[in-house]
N, CA, C and O atoms as a Tinker XYZ file with bonds, in Angstrom:
   444  protein
     1  N    -38.766000   17.647000   53.731000    73     2
     2  CA   -38.962000   16.374000   53.095000    64     1     3
     3  C    -39.213000   16.606000   51.607000    63     2     4     5
     4  O    -39.959000   17.511000   51.232000    81     3
     5  N    -38.610000   15.815000   50.791000    73     3     6
     6  CA   -38.792000   15.967000   49.351000    64     5     7
     7  C    -40.103000   15.314000   48.926000    63     6     8     9
     8  O    -40.686000   14.522000   49.666000    81     7
     9  N    -40.550000   15.653000   47.745000    73     7    10
    10  CA   -41.792000   15.095000   47.222000    64     9    11
    11  C    -41.686000   13.590000   47.068000    63    10    12    13
    12  O    -42.636000   12.862000   47.356000    81    11
    13  N    -40.534000   13.123000   46.616000    73    11    14
    14  CA   -40.345000   11.684000   46.433000    64    13    15
    15  C    -40.393000   10.962000   47.784000    63    14    16    17
    16  O    -41.000000    9.896000   47.885000    81    15
    17  N    -39.770000   11.519000   48.813000    73    15    18
    18  CA   -39.765000   10.913000   50.138000    64    17    19
    19  C    -41.186000   10.853000   50.689000    63    18    20    21
    20  O    -41.589000    9.846000   51.271000    81    19
    21  N    -41.939000   11.929000   50.506000    73    19    22
    22  CA   -43.331000   11.956000   50.970000    64    21    23
    23  C    -44.163000   10.900000   50.243000    63    22    24    25
    24  O    -44.994000   10.226000   50.854000    81    23
    25  N    -43.940000   10.764000   48.968000    73    23    26
    26  CA   -44.675000    9.780000   48.177000    64    25    27
    27  C    -44.361000    8.363000   48.658000    63    26    28    29
    28  O    -45.264000    7.538000   48.807000    81    27
    29  N    -43.086000    8.087000   48.899000    73    27    30
    30  CA   -42.690000    6.772000   49.399000    64    29    31
    31  C    -43.261000    6.523000   50.799000    63    30    32    33
    32  O    -43.720000    5.419000   51.095000    81    31
    33  N    -43.234000    7.529000   51.645000    73    31    34
    34  CA   -43.780000    7.381000   52.993000    64    33    35
    35  C    -45.281000    7.110000   52.933000    63    34    36    37
    36  O    -45.787000    6.267000   53.673000    81    35
    37  N    -45.988000    7.810000   52.068000    73    35    38
    38  CA   -47.431000    7.613000   51.921000    64    37    39
    39  C    -47.729000    6.208000   51.386000    63    38    40    41
    40  O    -48.674000    5.559000   51.833000    81    39
    41  N    -46.931000    5.748000   50.440000    73    39    42
    42  CA   -47.120000    4.407000   49.881000    64    41    43
    43  C    -46.866000    3.339000   50.945000    63    42    44    45
    44  O    -47.601000    2.355000   51.024000    81    43
    45  N    -45.847000    3.524000   51.749000    73    43    46
    46  CA   -45.534000    2.570000   52.809000    64    45    47
    47  C    -46.659000    2.537000   53.839000    63    46    48    49
    48  O    -47.046000    1.462000   54.298000    81    47
    49  N    -47.180000    3.687000   54.200000    73    47    50
    50  CA   -48.274000    3.757000   55.156000    64    49    51
    51  C    -49.527000    3.076000   54.594000    63    50    52    53
    52  O    -50.212000    2.347000   55.311000    81    51
    53  N    -49.819000    3.310000   53.339000    73    51    54
    54  CA   -50.979000    2.683000   52.700000    64    53    55
    55  C    -50.829000    1.162000   52.687000    63    54    56    57
    56  O    -51.799000    0.440000   52.919000    81    55
    57  N    -49.629000    0.678000   52.420000    73    55    58
    58  CA   -49.379000   -0.763000   52.406000    64    57    59
    59  C    -49.585000   -1.365000   53.795000    63    58    60    61
    60  O    -50.160000   -2.446000   53.921000    81    59
    61  N    -49.122000   -0.676000   54.836000    73    59    62
    62  CA   -49.303000   -1.162000   56.203000    64    61    63
    63  C    -50.776000   -1.222000   56.579000    63    62    64    65
    64  O    -51.223000   -2.186000   57.201000    81    63
    65  N    -51.521000   -0.206000   56.209000    73    63    66
    66  CA   -52.957000   -0.188000   56.502000    64    65    67
    67  C    -53.653000   -1.342000   55.789000    63    66    68    69
    68  O    -54.500000   -2.013000   56.377000    81    67
    69  N    -53.309000   -1.571000   54.549000    73    67    70
    70  CA   -53.909000   -2.645000   53.773000    64    69    71
    71  C    -53.581000   -4.013000   54.376000    63    70    72    73
    72  O    -54.462000   -4.863000   54.507000    81    71
    73  N    -52.333000   -4.222000   54.736000    73    71    74
    74  CA   -51.933000   -5.490000   55.344000    64    73    75
    75  C    -52.626000   -5.703000   56.675000    63    74    76    77
    76  O    -53.033000   -6.822000   56.988000    81    75
    77  N    -52.767000   -4.661000   57.455000    73    75    78
    78  CA   -53.438000   -4.759000   58.748000    64    77    79
    79  C    -54.905000   -5.129000   58.559000    63    78    80    81
    80  O    -55.429000   -5.974000   59.285000    81    79
    81  N    -55.564000   -4.512000   57.602000    73    79    82
    82  CA   -56.973000   -4.812000   57.338000    64    81    83
    83  C    -57.145000   -6.258000   56.876000    63    82    84    85
    84  O    -58.104000   -6.923000   57.267000    81    83
    85  N    -56.235000   -6.738000   56.059000    73    83    86
    86  CA   -56.308000   -8.128000   55.593000    64    85    87
    87  C    -56.092000   -9.101000   56.740000    63    86    88    89
    88  O    -56.760000  -10.133000   56.803000    81    87
    89  N    -55.171000   -8.795000   57.652000    73    87    90
    90  CA   -54.904000   -9.673000   58.789000    64    89    91
    91  C    -56.145000   -9.769000   59.672000    63    90    92    93
    92  O    -56.482000  -10.853000   60.149000    81    91
    93  N    -56.826000   -8.645000   59.895000    73    91    94
    94  CA   -58.028000   -8.669000   60.716000    64    93    95
    95  C    -59.131000   -9.457000   60.023000    63    94    96    97
    96  O    -59.855000  -10.209000   60.676000    81    95
    97  N    -59.268000   -9.298000   58.730000    73    95    98
    98  CA   -60.311000   -9.986000   57.985000    64    97    99
    99  C    -60.049000  -11.490000   57.941000    63    98   100   101
   100  O    -60.993000  -12.272000   57.824000    81    99
   101  N    -58.798000  -11.905000   58.032000    73    99   102
   102  CA   -58.448000  -13.315000   57.945000    64   101   103
   103  C    -58.734000  -14.072000   59.243000    63   102   104   105
   104  O    -58.806000  -15.301000   59.234000    81   103
   105  N    -58.898000  -13.359000   60.354000    73   103   106
   106  CA   -59.178000  -14.029000   61.613000    64   105   107
   107  C    -60.536000  -14.709000   61.543000    63   106   108   109
   108  O    -61.541000  -14.045000   61.287000    81   107
   109  N    -60.589000  -16.024000   61.767000    73   107   110
   110  CA   -61.878000  -16.701000   61.728000    64   109   111
   111  C    -62.750000  -16.246000   62.895000    63   110   112   113
   112  O    -62.225000  -15.907000   63.956000    81   111
   113  N    -64.066000  -16.231000   62.719000    73   111   114
   114  CA   -64.949000  -15.785000   63.800000    64   113   115
   115  C    -64.897000  -16.743000   64.980000    63   114   116   117
   116  O    -64.888000  -17.962000   64.806000    81   115
   117  N    -64.865000  -16.181000   66.174000    73   115   118
   118  CA   -64.775000  -16.976000   67.398000    64   117   119
   119  C    -66.162000  -17.391000   67.879000    63   118   120   121
   120  O    -67.178000  -16.820000   67.484000    81   119
   121  N    -66.170000  -18.387000   68.730000    73   119   122
   122  CA   -67.386000  -18.862000   69.388000    64   121   123
   123  C    -67.212000  -18.599000   70.874000    63   122   124   125
   124  O    -66.148000  -18.857000   71.435000    81   123
   125  N    -68.259000  -18.084000   71.512000    73   123   126
   126  CA   -68.231000  -17.825000   72.949000    64   125   127
   127  C    -69.118000  -18.840000   73.654000    63   126   128   129
   128  O    -70.269000  -19.054000   73.274000    81   127
   129  N    -68.560000  -19.458000   74.684000    73   127   130
   130  CA   -69.303000  -20.445000   75.468000    64   129   131
   131  C    -69.458000  -19.891000   76.884000    63   130   132   133
   132  O    -68.474000  -19.527000   77.528000    81   131
   133  N    -70.687000  -19.830000   77.356000    73   131   134
   134  CA   -70.965000  -19.380000   78.724000    64   133   135
   135  C    -71.083000  -20.605000   79.623000    63   134   136   137
   136  O    -71.843000  -21.533000   79.345000    81   135
   137  N    -70.301000  -20.584000   80.722000    73   135   138
   138  CA   -70.276000  -21.706000   81.656000    64   137   139
   139  C    -70.482000  -21.134000   83.065000    63   138   140   141
   140  O    -69.510000  -20.768000   83.726000    81   139
   141  N    -71.733000  -21.054000   83.530000    73   139   142
   142  CA   -72.027000  -20.406000   84.816000    64   141   143
   143  C    -71.273000  -20.977000   86.016000    63   142   144   145
   144  O    -70.965000  -20.241000   86.954000    81   143
   145  N    -70.971000  -22.274000   86.002000    73   143   146
   146  CA   -70.286000  -22.918000   87.129000    64   145   147
   147  C    -68.764000  -22.743000   87.096000    63   146   148   149
   148  O    -68.083000  -23.176000   88.026000    81   147
   149  N    -68.227000  -22.132000   86.071000    73   147   150
   150  CA   -66.773000  -21.978000   85.923000    64   149   151
   151  C    -66.320000  -20.772000   86.752000    63   150   152   153
   152  O    -66.232000  -19.652000   86.249000    81   151
   153  N    -66.034000  -21.029000   88.034000    73   151   154
   154  CA   -65.770000  -19.924000   88.952000    64   153   155
   155  C    -64.339000  -19.842000   89.486000    63   154   156   157
   156  O    -64.060000  -19.063000   90.398000    81   155
   157  N    -63.440000  -20.639000   88.923000    73   155   158
   158  CA   -62.045000  -20.545000   89.354000    64   157   159
   159  C    -61.124000  -20.862000   88.173000    63   158   160   161
   160  O    -61.532000  -21.493000   87.198000    81   159
   161  N    -59.892000  -20.416000   88.285000    73   159   162
   162  CA   -58.926000  -20.620000   87.203000    64   161   163
   163  C    -58.648000  -22.095000   86.967000    63   162   164   165
   164  O    -58.420000  -22.507000   85.830000    81   163
   165  N    -58.665000  -22.888000   88.019000    73   163   166
   166  CA   -58.389000  -24.320000   87.886000    64   165   167
   167  C    -59.450000  -25.015000   87.039000    63   166   168   169
   168  O    -59.122000  -25.788000   86.138000    81   167
   169  N    -60.727000  -24.739000   87.331000    73   167   170
   170  CA   -61.774000  -25.399000   86.534000    64   169   171
   171  C    -61.817000  -24.811000   85.123000    63   170   172   173
   172  O    -62.138000  -25.523000   84.171000    81   171
   173  N    -61.500000  -23.528000   84.975000    73   171   174
   174  CA   -61.465000  -22.921000   83.638000    64   173   175
   175  C    -60.381000  -23.579000   82.791000    63   174   176   177
   176  O    -60.579000  -23.824000   81.601000    81   175
   177  N    -59.242000  -23.862000   83.405000    73   175   178
   178  CA   -58.151000  -24.532000   82.694000    64   177   179
   179  C    -58.554000  -25.943000   82.269000    63   178   180   181
   180  O    -58.257000  -26.382000   81.158000    81   179
   181  N    -59.235000  -26.641000   83.177000    73   179   182
   182  CA   -59.671000  -28.012000   82.890000    64   181   183
   183  C    -60.675000  -28.016000   81.734000    63   182   184   185
   184  O    -60.536000  -28.790000   80.787000    81   183
   185  N    -61.675000  -27.158000   81.818000    73   183   186
   186  CA   -62.693000  -27.081000   80.765000    64   185   187
   187  C    -62.049000  -26.612000   79.459000    63   186   188   189
   188  O    -62.315000  -27.169000   78.393000    81   187
   189  N    -61.201000  -25.587000   79.550000    73   187   190
   190  CA   -60.517000  -25.081000   78.361000    64   189   191
   191  C    -59.660000  -26.129000   77.693000    63   190   192   193
   192  O    -59.557000  -26.166000   76.467000    81   191
   193  N    -59.042000  -26.982000   78.494000    73   191   194
   194  CA   -58.226000  -28.066000   77.940000    64   193   195
   195  C    -59.057000  -29.054000   77.136000    63   194   196   197
   196  O    -58.641000  -29.509000   76.071000    81   195
   197  N    -60.236000  -29.380000   77.656000    73   195   198
   198  CA   -61.124000  -30.293000   76.935000    64   197   199
   199  C    -61.645000  -29.654000   75.653000    63   198   200   201
   200  O    -61.730000  -30.318000   74.620000    81   199
   201  N    -61.992000  -28.377000   75.712000    73   199   202
   202  CA   -62.471000  -27.669000   74.520000    64   201   203
   203  C    -61.346000  -27.592000   73.489000    63   202   204   205
   204  O    -61.597000  -27.701000   72.289000    81   203
   205  N    -60.120000  -27.408000   73.946000    73   203   206
   206  CA   -58.973000  -27.339000   73.046000    64   205   207
   207  C    -58.710000  -28.626000   72.283000    63   206   208   209
   208  O    -58.005000  -28.613000   71.274000    81   207
   209  N    -59.267000  -29.743000   72.754000    73   207   210
   210  CA   -59.104000  -31.035000   72.088000    64   209   211
   211  C    -60.094000  -31.238000   70.933000    63   210   212   213
   212  O    -59.951000  -32.176000   70.149000    81   211
   213  N    -61.089000  -30.365000   70.832000    73   211   214
   214  CA   -62.081000  -30.492000   69.761000    64   213   215
   215  C    -61.392000  -30.235000   68.418000    63   214   216   217
   216  O    -60.651000  -29.260000   68.290000    81   215
   217  N    -61.619000  -31.084000   67.422000    73   215   218
   218  CA   -61.001000  -30.887000   66.111000    64   217   219
   219  C    -61.332000  -29.507000   65.530000    63   218   220   221
   220  O    -62.484000  -29.075000   65.521000    81   219
   221  N    -60.297000  -28.838000   65.050000    73   219   222
   222  CA   -60.468000  -27.536000   64.426000    64   221   223
   223  C    -60.240000  -26.354000   65.345000    63   222   224   225
   224  O    -60.241000  -25.213000   64.882000    81   223
   225  N    -60.042000  -26.594000   66.645000    73   223   226
   226  CA   -59.827000  -25.492000   67.589000    64   225   227
   227  C    -58.377000  -25.041000   67.523000    63   226   228   229
   228  O    -57.459000  -25.850000   67.656000    81   227
   229  N    -58.173000  -23.731000   67.316000    73   227   230
   230  CA   -56.828000  -23.165000   67.291000    64   229   231
   231  C    -56.436000  -22.603000   68.654000    63   230   232   233
   232  O    -55.291000  -22.735000   69.087000    81   231
   233  N    -57.410000  -21.970000   69.330000    73   231   234
   234  CA   -57.082000  -21.291000   70.586000    64   233   235
   235  C    -58.315000  -21.223000   71.472000    63   234   236   237
   236  O    -59.434000  -21.045000   70.990000    81   235
   237  N    -58.092000  -21.367000   72.787000    73   235   238
   238  CA   -59.155000  -21.215000   73.777000    64   237   239
   239  C    -58.676000  -20.221000   74.818000    63   238   240   241
   240  O    -57.609000  -20.388000   75.409000    81   239
   241  N    -59.474000  -19.185000   75.038000    73   239   242
   242  CA   -59.182000  -18.200000   76.072000    64   241   243
   243  C    -60.343000  -18.221000   77.054000    63   242   244   245
   244  O    -61.502000  -18.313000   76.650000    81   243
   245  N    -60.034000  -18.137000   78.337000    73   243   246
   246  CA   -61.119000  -18.135000   79.315000    64   245   247
   247  C    -61.099000  -16.872000   80.154000    63   246   248   249
   248  O    -60.056000  -16.261000   80.387000    81   247
   249  N    -62.298000  -16.503000   80.599000    73   247   250
   250  CA   -62.494000  -15.341000   81.461000    64   249   251
   251  C    -63.324000  -15.830000   82.633000    63   250   252   253
   252  O    -64.541000  -15.977000   82.519000    81   251
   253  N    -62.670000  -16.082000   83.762000    73   251   254
   254  CA   -63.353000  -16.628000   84.932000    64   253   255
   255  C    -64.394000  -15.638000   85.446000    63   254   256   257
   256  O    -65.493000  -16.038000   85.830000    81   255
   257  N    -64.060000  -14.370000   85.456000    73   255   258
   258  CA   -64.995000  -13.363000   85.962000    64   257   259
   259  C    -66.282000  -13.328000   85.138000    63   258   260   261
   260  O    -67.374000  -13.251000   85.699000    81   259
   261  N    -66.160000  -13.384000   83.818000    73   259   262
   262  CA   -67.336000  -13.384000   82.941000    64   261   263
   263  C    -67.922000  -14.789000   82.788000    63   262   264   265
   264  O    -69.040000  -14.958000   82.303000    81   263
   265  N    -67.139000  -15.803000   83.216000    73   263   266
   266  CA   -67.534000  -17.211000   83.107000    64   265   267
   267  C    -67.774000  -17.623000   81.654000    63   266   268   269
   268  O    -68.776000  -18.250000   81.310000    81   267
   269  N    -66.810000  -17.242000   80.827000    73   267   270
   270  CA   -66.908000  -17.563000   79.400000    64   269   271
   271  C    -65.606000  -18.136000   78.863000    63   270   272   273
   272  O    -64.530000  -17.931000   79.425000    81   271
   273  N    -65.736000  -18.852000   77.770000    73   271   274
   274  CA   -64.608000  -19.340000   76.988000    64   273   275
   275  C    -64.749000  -18.734000   75.605000    63   274   276   277
   276  O    -65.841000  -18.733000   75.038000    81   275
   277  N    -63.670000  -18.224000   75.059000    73   275   278
   278  CA   -63.660000  -17.733000   73.682000    64   277   279
   279  C    -62.847000  -18.735000   72.880000    63   278   280   281
   280  O    -61.664000  -18.948000   73.147000    81   279
   281  N    -63.489000  -19.346000   71.897000    73   279   282
   282  CA   -62.872000  -20.418000   71.121000    64   281   283
   283  C    -62.653000  -19.928000   69.689000    63   282   284   285
   284  O    -63.602000  -19.579000   68.986000    81   283
   285  N    -61.394000  -19.908000   69.276000    73   283   286
   286  CA   -61.043000  -19.485000   67.922000    64   285   287
   287  C    -60.706000  -20.724000   67.094000    63   286   288   289
   288  O    -59.863000  -21.529000   67.488000    81   287
   289  N    -61.367000  -20.873000   65.948000    73   287   290
   290  CA   -61.079000  -22.038000   65.105000    64   289   291
   291  C    -59.815000  -21.834000   64.279000    63   290   292   293
   292  O    -59.357000  -20.709000   64.080000    81   291
   293  N    -59.270000  -22.930000   63.811000    73   291   294
   294  CA   -58.162000  -22.870000   62.851000    64   293   295
   295  C    -58.713000  -22.301000   61.549000    63   294   296   297
   296  O    -59.898000  -22.453000   61.251000    81   295
   297  N    -57.861000  -21.654000   60.784000    73   295   298
   298  CA   -58.279000  -21.094000   59.495000    64   297   299
   299  C    -58.896000  -22.192000   58.639000    63   298   300   301
   300  O    -58.333000  -23.278000   58.507000    81   299
   301  N    -60.035000  -21.905000   58.070000    73   299   302
   302  CA   -60.708000  -22.860000   57.202000    64   301   303
   303  C    -61.519000  -23.918000   57.924000    63   302   304   305
   304  O    -62.143000  -24.762000   57.281000    81   303
   305  N    -61.521000  -23.890000   59.258000    73   303   306
   306  CA   -62.263000  -24.890000   60.033000    64   305   307
   307  C    -63.609000  -24.343000   60.484000    63   306   308   309
   308  O    -63.768000  -23.143000   60.708000    81   307
   309  N    -64.564000  -25.240000   60.611000    73   307   310
   310  CA   -65.865000  -24.916000   61.173000    64   309   311
   311  C    -66.028000  -25.767000   62.416000    63   310   312   313
   312  O    -65.906000  -26.990000   62.354000    81   311
   313  N    -66.305000  -25.127000   63.546000    73   311   314
   314  CA   -66.431000  -25.850000   64.804000    64   313   315
   315  C    -67.847000  -26.379000   64.989000    63   314   316   317
   316  O    -68.822000  -25.706000   64.652000    81   315
   317  N    -67.947000  -27.572000   65.519000    73   315   318
   318  CA   -69.230000  -28.193000   65.810000    64   317   319
   319  C    -69.732000  -27.704000   67.167000    63   318   320   321
   320  O    -69.075000  -27.940000   68.180000    81   319
   321  N    -70.884000  -27.029000   67.209000    73   319   322
   322  CA   -71.432000  -26.604000   68.499000    64   321   323
   323  C    -71.674000  -27.783000   69.445000    63   322   324   325
   324  O    -71.475000  -27.669000   70.655000    81   323
   325  N    -72.106000  -28.914000   68.882000    73   323   326
   326  CA   -72.342000  -30.100000   69.709000    64   325   327
   327  C    -71.033000  -30.596000   70.321000    63   326   328   329
   328  O    -70.989000  -30.921000   71.508000    81   327
   329  N    -69.976000  -30.655000   69.526000    73   327   330
   330  CA   -68.673000  -31.113000   70.034000    64   329   331
   331  C    -68.147000  -30.169000   71.115000    63   330   332   333
   332  O    -67.571000  -30.620000   72.105000    81   331
   333  N    -68.344000  -28.855000   70.930000    73   331   334
   334  CA   -67.916000  -27.883000   71.948000    64   333   335
   335  C    -68.718000  -28.077000   73.237000    63   334   336   337
   336  O    -68.154000  -28.068000   74.331000    81   335
   337  N    -70.021000  -28.249000   73.103000    73   335   338
   338  CA   -70.896000  -28.451000   74.263000    64   337   339
   339  C    -70.448000  -29.697000   75.043000    63   338   340   341
   340  O    -70.308000  -29.665000   76.266000    81   339
   341  N    -70.229000  -30.790000   74.308000    73   339   342
   342  CA   -69.816000  -32.044000   74.946000    64   341   343
   343  C    -68.434000  -31.943000   75.575000    63   342   344   345
   344  O    -68.169000  -32.589000   76.588000    81   343
   345  N    -67.550000  -31.139000   74.988000    73   343   346
   346  CA   -66.211000  -30.950000   75.565000    64   345   347
   347  C    -66.306000  -30.251000   76.917000    63   346   348   349
   348  O    -65.587000  -30.605000   77.851000    81   347
   349  N    -67.189000  -29.263000   77.026000    73   347   350
   350  CA   -67.393000  -28.582000   78.314000    64   349   351
   351  C    -67.911000  -29.590000   79.334000    63   350   352   353
   352  O    -67.470000  -29.599000   80.483000    81   351
   353  N    -68.848000  -30.437000   78.914000    73   351   354
   354  CA   -69.368000  -31.465000   79.817000    64   353   355
   355  C    -68.256000  -32.430000   80.253000    63   354   356   357
   356  O    -68.208000  -32.830000   81.416000    81   355
   357  N    -67.368000  -32.804000   79.330000    73   355   358
   358  CA   -66.237000  -33.675000   79.677000    64   357   359
   359  C    -65.304000  -33.003000   80.676000    63   358   360   361
   360  O    -64.609000  -33.673000   81.440000    81   359
   361  N    -65.295000  -31.676000   80.662000    73   359   362
   362  CA   -64.498000  -30.911000   81.618000    64   361   363
   363  C    -65.171000  -30.779000   82.974000    63   362   364   365
   364  O    -64.627000  -30.151000   83.883000    81   363
   365  N    -66.357000  -31.370000   83.113000    73   363   366
   366  CA   -67.032000  -31.391000   84.406000    64   365   367
   367  C    -68.001000  -30.241000   84.647000    63   366   368   369
   368  O    -68.453000  -30.049000   85.776000    81   367
   369  N    -68.325000  -29.480000   83.624000    73   367   370
   370  CA   -69.234000  -28.338000   83.779000    64   369   371
   371  C    -70.345000  -28.411000   82.741000    63   370   372   373
   372  O    -70.247000  -29.137000   81.752000    81   371
   373  N    -71.394000  -27.654000   82.984000    73   371   374
   374  CA   -72.515000  -27.588000   82.052000    64   373   375
   375  C    -72.584000  -26.210000   81.422000    63   374   376   377
   376  O    -72.750000  -25.218000   82.132000    81   375
   377  N    -72.462000  -26.126000   80.107000    73   375   378
   378  CA   -72.584000  -24.826000   79.455000    64   377   379
   379  C    -74.040000  -24.380000   79.461000    63   378   380   381
   380  O    -74.949000  -25.210000   79.464000    81   379
   381  N    -74.260000  -23.069000   79.461000    73   379   382
   382  CA   -75.632000  -22.572000   79.379000    64   381   383
   383  C    -75.921000  -21.952000   78.018000    63   382   384   385
   384  O    -77.077000  -21.807000   77.623000    81   383
   385  N    -74.842000  -21.583000   77.295000    73   383   386
   386  CA   -75.050000  -20.963000   75.982000    64   385   387
   387  C    -73.777000  -21.046000   75.159000    63   386   388   389
   388  O    -72.668000  -20.905000   75.675000    81   387
   389  N    -73.964000  -21.277000   73.872000    73   387   390
   390  CA   -72.873000  -21.233000   72.891000    64   389   391
   391  C    -73.323000  -20.264000   71.806000    63   390   392   393
   392  O    -74.392000  -20.426000   71.217000    81   391
   393  N    -72.486000  -19.246000   71.546000    73   391   394
   394  CA   -72.787000  -18.259000   70.512000    64   393   395
   395  C    -71.634000  -18.213000   69.524000    63   394   396   397
   396  O    -70.480000  -18.029000   69.910000    81   395
   397  N    -71.953000  -18.380000   68.252000    73   395   398
   398  CA   -70.901000  -18.333000   67.244000    64   397   399
   399  C    -71.475000  -18.321000   65.851000    63   398   400   401
   400  O    -72.670000  -18.091000   65.662000    81   399
   401  N    -70.625000  -18.569000   64.873000    73   399   402
   402  CA   -71.054000  -18.545000   63.477000    64   401   403
   403  C    -72.182000  -19.534000   63.172000    63   402   404   405
   404  O    -72.950000  -19.328000   62.233000    81   403
   405  N    -72.284000  -20.605000   63.961000    73   403   406
   406  CA   -73.322000  -21.615000   63.735000    64   405   407
   407  C    -74.625000  -21.261000   64.455000    63   406   408   409
   408  O    -75.573000  -22.046000   64.446000    81   407
   409  N    -74.671000  -20.082000   65.077000    73   407   410
   410  CA   -75.880000  -19.654000   65.776000    64   409   411
   411  C    -75.711000  -19.653000   67.279000    63   410   412   413
   412  O    -74.610000  -19.836000   67.800000    81   411
   413  N    -76.824000  -19.444000   67.968000    73   411   414
   414  CA   -76.861000  -19.425000   69.426000    64   413   415
   415  C    -77.621000  -20.651000   69.904000    63   414   416   417
   416  O    -78.710000  -20.960000   69.421000    81   415
   417  N    -77.014000  -21.345000   70.870000    73   415   418
   418  CA   -77.614000  -22.574000   71.397000    64   417   419
   419  C    -77.688000  -22.466000   72.916000    63   418   420   421
   420  O    -76.692000  -22.167000   73.574000    81   419
   421  N    -78.875000  -22.712000   73.468000    73   419   422
   422  CA   -79.037000  -22.729000   74.926000    64   421   423
   423  C    -79.335000  -24.142000   75.429000    63   422   424   425
   424  O    -79.524000  -24.363000   76.625000    81   423
   425  N    -79.372000  -25.077000   74.510000    73   423   426
   426  CA   -79.500000  -26.508000   74.818000    64   425   427
   427  C    -78.486000  -27.227000   73.956000    63   426   428   429
   428  O    -78.010000  -26.685000   72.958000    81   427
   429  N    -78.155000  -28.447000   74.341000    73   427   430
   430  CA   -77.174000  -29.212000   73.557000    64   429   431
   431  C    -77.639000  -29.336000   72.112000    63   430   432   433
   432  O    -78.725000  -29.852000   71.847000    81   431
   433  N    -76.810000  -28.860000   71.167000    73   431   434
   434  CA   -77.178000  -28.942000   69.757000    64   433   435
   435  C    -77.250000  -30.390000   69.260000    63   434   436   437
   436  O    -76.566000  -31.275000   69.773000    81   435
   437  N    -78.080000  -30.599000   68.268000    73   435   438
   438  CA   -78.221000  -31.932000   67.687000    64   437   439
   439  C    -77.011000  -32.309000   66.839000    63   438   440   441
   440  O    -76.700000  -33.490000   66.685000    81   439
   441  N    -76.323000  -31.293000   66.285000    73   439   442
   442  CA   -75.169000  -31.587000   65.430000    64   441   443
   443  C    -74.050000  -30.628000   65.695000    63   442   444
   444  O    -72.995000  -30.720000   65.068000    81   443
């Protein structure tokens, strides 16, 4: 390999690393909702659908085994813990905890 080829390869690798780091940093922080009664895929889908209707939600992933929902906001959005809590209730379940950028809540948040 010539010196110029090595230099170009090193520059390309550095650019990829930089872009990858920026992509990870751009991901908004997720909120995790614990729903003890969410014990099947059907109810997880129902609850997840209601949570997905909350303004600012980009993605909802559920883990039936862990009984949690991972809620990712849209870029630049801040999710309301109260709205997330109420969405779970609209889905027919009671959340026991919401953990995210707005803090940890074990009771329905005031806002």
